[in-house]
C-alpha positions as CSV (number, residue, x, y, z in Angstrom):
1,M,-15.9,116.1,108.8
2,K,-15.5,112.6,110.3
3,P,-18.5,110.8,111.8
4,T,-18.8,110.2,115.5
5,L,-19.4,106.9,117.3
6,F,-21.9,107.2,120.1
7,I,-21.6,104.2,122.5
8,L,-24.5,103.4,124.9
9,A,-22.7,102.3,128.1
10,A,-24.9,103.5,130.9
11,G,-25.8,99.9,131.8
12,M,-22.2,98.8,132.0
13,G,-21.9,99.0,135.8
14,S,-24.8,96.8,136.5
15,R,-24.2,94.3,133.6
16,Y,-20.5,93.8,134.4
17,G,-20.9,93.9,138.2
18,G,-18.8,97.0,138.3
19,L,-16.2,98.4,135.9
20,K,-13.3,96.9,137.8
21,Q,-14.6,93.5,136.6
22,M,-15.2,94.6,133.0
23,D,-15.0,91.4,131.2
24,G,-11.6,90.8,129.6
25,L,-12.1,88.6,126.5
26,G,-9.0,89.4,124.5
27,P,-5.5,88.0,125.1
28,N,-4.5,91.2,127.0
29,G,-7.8,91.7,128.9
30,E,-9.5,93.6,126.1
31,A,-13.2,94.0,126.4
32,I,-15.7,93.9,123.5
33,L,-15.8,97.7,123.8
34,D,-12.1,97.9,123.0
35,Y,-12.6,96.1,119.7
36,S,-15.5,98.4,118.9
37,V,-13.3,101.5,119.3
38,Y,-10.5,99.9,117.3
39,D,-12.8,99.0,114.4
40,A,-14.4,102.5,114.4
41,L,-11.0,104.2,114.2
42,R,-9.8,102.2,111.2
43,A,-13.2,102.8,109.5
44,G,-12.6,106.5,109.8
45,F,-14.7,107.7,112.8
46,G,-13.1,110.8,114.3
47,K,-14.6,111.0,117.8
48,I,-16.1,108.6,120.4
49,V,-18.8,109.7,122.8
50,F,-19.9,107.5,125.7
51,V,-23.1,107.8,127.6
52,I,-22.6,106.4,131.1
53,R,-24.0,106.8,134.6
54,K,-22.6,109.6,136.7
55,D,-21.9,107.3,139.7
56,F,-19.2,105.4,137.8
57,E,-17.5,108.3,136.0
58,E,-14.3,108.1,138.0
59,D,-13.9,104.4,137.4
60,F,-14.8,104.8,133.7
61,R,-12.2,107.4,133.1
62,R,-9.5,105.4,134.8
63,V,-10.4,101.9,133.4
64,V,-11.7,102.7,129.9
65,L,-10.9,106.2,128.7
66,S,-7.2,106.1,129.8
67,K,-6.6,103.4,127.2
68,Y,-7.6,105.7,124.3
69,E,-5.8,108.8,125.5
70,G,-3.8,110.3,122.6
71,K,-5.4,108.0,120.1
72,V,-8.9,109.5,119.6
73,Q,-11.0,112.3,121.0
74,C,-13.3,111.0,123.6
75,E,-16.2,112.7,125.5
76,I,-18.8,111.5,128.0
77,C,-22.3,112.4,128.9
78,F,-24.6,111.0,131.5
79,Q,-28.0,109.3,131.6
80,S,-30.2,109.3,134.6
81,V,-33.9,109.1,135.3
82,D,-34.1,112.9,136.1
83,K,-32.7,114.0,132.7
84,V,-36.0,115.1,131.2
85,P,-36.9,118.3,129.3
86,A,-38.0,121.3,131.2
87,G,-41.6,121.2,132.2
88,C,-42.0,117.4,131.9
89,T,-43.0,115.4,134.9
90,Y,-42.6,111.7,135.8
91,N,-43.3,109.2,138.6
92,V,-40.7,110.1,141.3
93,E,-40.7,106.4,142.4
94,R,-39.1,105.5,139.1
95,T,-35.4,104.6,139.4
96,K,-34.5,103.3,136.0
97,P,-33.7,105.6,133.0
98,W,-36.0,105.7,130.0
99,G,-34.4,103.4,127.5
100,T,-32.1,103.5,124.5
101,N,-33.5,106.6,122.7
102,H,-33.4,108.5,126.0
103,A,-29.7,107.6,126.2
104,V,-29.2,108.9,122.7
105,L,-30.8,112.2,123.6
106,M,-28.1,112.7,126.2
107,G,-25.6,113.4,123.5
108,K,-27.3,116.3,121.8
109,D,-24.9,119.0,123.1
110,L,-21.8,117.0,122.1
111,I,-22.6,115.8,118.6
112,K,-23.1,118.1,115.6
113,E,-22.1,115.7,112.8
114,P,-23.5,112.4,111.4
115,F,-23.1,109.8,114.1
116,A,-23.5,106.1,114.7
117,V,-25.1,104.5,117.8
118,I,-24.0,101.1,119.2
119,N,-24.3,99.0,122.4
120,A,-21.2,98.9,124.5
121,D,-21.2,95.1,125.0
122,D,-22.0,93.8,121.5
123,F,-19.3,92.7,119.1
124,Y,-20.3,94.1,115.7
125,G,-17.3,93.2,113.4
126,K,-14.9,95.2,111.2
127,E,-17.1,95.2,108.0
128,S,-20.1,96.7,109.8
129,Y,-18.1,99.8,110.9
130,Q,-16.9,100.3,107.4
131,V,-20.3,100.3,105.7
132,L,-21.6,102.5,108.5
133,A,-18.8,105.0,108.2
134,D,-19.1,105.1,104.4
135,F,-22.9,105.8,104.7
136,L,-22.5,108.6,107.3
137,R,-19.8,110.3,105.2
138,S,-22.3,110.3,102.3
139,V,-25.0,112.1,104.2
140,E,-23.0,114.9,105.7
141,G,-25.0,118.1,105.4
142,K,-28.2,116.3,104.7
143,Q,-31.2,115.6,106.9
144,G,-33.6,112.6,107.4
145,Q,-31.3,110.0,105.8
146,Y,-30.6,107.4,108.4
147,C,-29.3,103.9,108.3
148,M,-29.3,100.6,110.3
149,V,-26.8,97.8,109.9
150,G,-28.9,94.8,109.1
151,Y,-27.3,91.6,110.3
152,R,-28.1,88.3,108.6
153,V,-30.1,86.5,111.2
154,A,-27.9,83.4,110.8
155,N,-24.9,85.4,111.9
156,T,-26.6,86.5,115.2
157,L,-27.6,83.3,116.9
158,S,-26.4,81.8,120.1
159,E,-25.4,78.1,120.4
160,N,-26.8,78.1,123.9
161,G,-30.4,79.0,123.6
162,S,-32.9,81.1,121.7
163,V,-32.5,84.9,121.1
164,S,-34.8,87.9,120.5
165,R,-34.2,90.0,117.4
166,G,-35.9,92.9,115.6
167,V,-36.7,91.3,112.2
168,C,-36.6,93.9,109.4
169,T,-38.7,94.3,106.3
170,T,-37.3,96.4,103.4
171,N,-38.6,97.8,100.1
172,E,-37.0,97.4,96.7
173,E,-34.7,100.4,97.5
174,G,-33.4,98.7,100.6
175,L,-35.1,101.1,102.9
176,L,-36.6,100.0,106.2
177,T,-40.4,99.6,106.2
178,D,-40.9,97.7,109.4
179,V,-39.2,96.2,112.4
180,V,-41.0,93.5,114.4
181,E,-39.5,92.0,117.6
182,R,-39.4,88.2,117.3
183,T,-38.6,86.2,120.4
184,K,-37.3,82.6,120.6
185,I,-35.3,82.6,117.4
186,E,-33.1,79.6,117.1
187,D,-31.6,77.0,114.7
188,K,-33.7,73.8,114.8
189,N,-32.0,71.0,112.9
190,G,-30.5,73.4,110.4
191,T,-33.6,75.5,109.9
192,I,-33.8,79.0,111.5
193,V,-37.3,79.6,113.1
194,F,-39.0,81.9,115.5
195,T,-41.6,80.5,117.8
196,E,-44.8,82.3,118.8
197,E,-47.7,80.7,120.6
198,G,-46.2,77.3,120.0
199,V,-46.0,77.7,116.3
200,D,-42.6,77.7,114.4
201,T,-42.2,80.1,111.5
202,Q,-39.2,79.7,109.2
203,L,-36.8,82.6,108.6
204,D,-34.4,82.8,105.6
205,P,-30.8,82.8,107.0
206,H,-30.2,86.2,105.2
207,T,-33.2,87.9,106.8
208,P,-31.9,91.3,108.1
209,V,-32.2,91.9,111.9
210,S,-31.5,94.9,114.0
211,M,-28.7,94.6,116.6
212,N,-29.0,98.3,117.6
213,M,-26.3,99.6,115.2
214,W,-27.7,102.8,113.8
215,G,-26.6,105.9,111.8
216,F,-28.2,109.3,112.1
217,T,-27.8,112.9,111.0
218,P,-27.8,115.4,113.9
219,E,-31.4,116.7,113.5
220,Y,-32.4,113.3,115.0
221,F,-31.8,114.9,118.4
222,Q,-34.5,117.5,117.8
223,Y,-36.9,114.7,116.7
224,S,-35.9,112.7,119.8
225,E,-36.6,115.6,122.2
226,T,-40.0,116.3,120.7
227,A,-41.0,112.6,120.8
228,F,-39.6,112.2,124.3
229,K,-41.9,115.0,125.6
230,A,-44.9,113.3,124.0
231,F,-43.7,109.9,125.5
232,L,-43.5,111.4,129.0
233,A,-46.9,113.0,128.7
234,A,-48.3,109.5,127.9
235,H,-46.1,107.2,130.0
236,G,-44.3,109.4,132.5
237,Q,-46.1,108.0,135.5
238,E,-45.3,104.4,134.6
239,L,-42.4,102.7,136.3
240,K,-41.1,100.5,133.5
241,S,-42.0,102.0,130.1
242,E,-39.1,102.8,127.9
243,F,-38.3,105.1,125.0
244,Y,-36.7,103.0,122.3
245,I,-34.8,103.9,119.1
246,P,-36.8,101.6,116.8
247,T,-40.1,103.1,118.0
248,L,-39.0,106.7,117.0
249,V,-37.4,105.5,113.7
250,N,-40.6,103.8,112.7
251,Q,-42.6,106.9,113.6
252,L,-40.4,109.2,111.5
253,I,-40.6,106.8,108.6
254,T,-44.4,106.6,108.8
255,E,-44.6,110.4,109.0
256,G,-42.4,110.8,106.0
257,K,-39.8,112.7,107.9
258,A,-36.9,110.2,107.4
259,T,-35.8,107.2,105.5
260,C,-33.6,104.4,107.0
261,K,-31.3,102.4,104.7
262,V,-30.7,98.9,105.8
263,L,-27.0,98.2,105.2
264,D,-26.0,94.6,104.6
265,T,-23.0,93.2,106.5
266,P,-21.2,89.9,106.3
267,S,-20.0,90.4,109.9
268,K,-20.9,87.9,112.5
269,W,-22.4,89.5,115.6
270,F,-21.6,88.0,119.0
271,G,-22.0,88.8,122.6
272,V,-22.5,87.1,126.0
273,T,-26.2,86.5,125.9
274,Y,-25.8,83.4,128.1
275,S,-22.9,82.8,130.6
276,E,-22.2,79.7,128.5
277,D,-21.4,82.0,125.5
278,R,-18.3,83.5,127.1
279,P,-15.8,80.7,126.2
280,Q,-17.0,80.8,122.6
281,V,-16.6,84.6,122.4
282,V,-13.1,84.3,123.7
283,M,-12.4,81.6,121.1
284,K,-13.9,83.7,118.3
285,I,-11.7,86.7,119.2
286,H,-8.6,84.5,119.3
287,Q,-9.5,83.1,115.9
288,L,-9.9,86.6,114.4
289,I,-6.5,87.5,115.8
290,K,-5.0,84.4,114.3
291,E,-6.5,85.4,110.9
292,G,-4.9,88.8,111.2
293,V,-8.1,90.8,111.5
294,Y,-6.9,92.2,114.9
295,P,-3.5,92.6,116.4
296,E,-2.5,90.7,119.5
297,K,-2.6,94.0,121.5
298,L,-5.1,96.7,120.5
299,F,-4.0,99.8,122.4
């Protein structure tokens, strides 16, 4: 069975200012999302599932899904603040959904095979999808063997300001032991550092960081639902608390219920962190086309 790619796209409408203005970065108006789907298909993924907001379903089907018709099976599910397990309560004044792992939970009825999770607006690179697909094929029929694509921090920086990254620690087997969010990571005169309380700490350029590219076996949905119920019991009355993927992965590792292999990739991550990043992203995509990594027209 081929693995599934699960794309977190519920924030697209707000981030792009509406799907009609989905940012075209490729030569034929391709968005980053289109390159993700293209890379996933050639790596051997067999199905694409999108989690979106219900209010832009019609536009999403017309603008996005229509491009992939006849090329790959696509399904959609919906994230909204009221999608909570039966019997759970929350602050009715809350308007924002509950974060990345809440978004993942929305796919539980559509995905029964090993699956990957990515952000819709991050460019992850060809090699990353290949190592992820290879891992997911290797764990079919197994439980509790997860993975995360660990980007070398030097390959994730912006030339236009500092970035925040989940800095990963691994053991001798390459398994994740800890993820710590570090803010203000940047290259200062050829040295990569993160700054906290005015103190710079150097990072090795090969230090793995999380860019929210994960691989799971399907029982992860059951773990997510149980953990989400506990999260709502503790934080359901708060207006801004969020249920994040790394939080649950760390919990499952600590409890001995799962391992998470950190997969190395030579791919360079990029995205539009700052508005000034856009021209460079366009240039990088054109360079990859010139090198033959992508065709001029994807679909």
